[in-house]
C-alpha positions, 0 to 999 in steps of 0.5 A: 923591362916592361912585360910583353903587350901581348902577354898583358899585365901579370896579377898572382892568380891567387891574389885575383881568387881573393879579390873575387871572393870578398866583397867591398862592403866587408872591409877586410884587409887581403894580406898579400906577399906578391908585391909584383902584382899589377892593379887592376880595375876590380881591386878599386875599393879593397884594402890590401897589406903588402908585405914589405919584408918585415910586416904588412902595410896597409894599402886602400887601393883607388882609381889612380892606382890602377896600372901601378904595381902593389910594391910601389905603395908599401916602402921597404927602407925607414928613413933614420933622420940624419945628424946626430946630437946636433940634429937632435938639439936644433929639432927641439929648438923649433 
């Protein structure tokens, strides 16, 4: 369910403060646990370390990401390939 239009997009106030205090030229990674925060135009050009439950995944923000949430770019599940011995032998054969 989306947020009400009169309220506007949610972005963590602490995260906005970190962005405003840092310059783009520094190139430092801004660590955050706020996966629900919406990417705003002020965030373009920064790199965020978005927590996925285990560690921080670096997410460089570009213009196309504005309006999306930070959590969309930091997957929480890791795919482990299907199969067993048969799949391993086929992978070696390629």
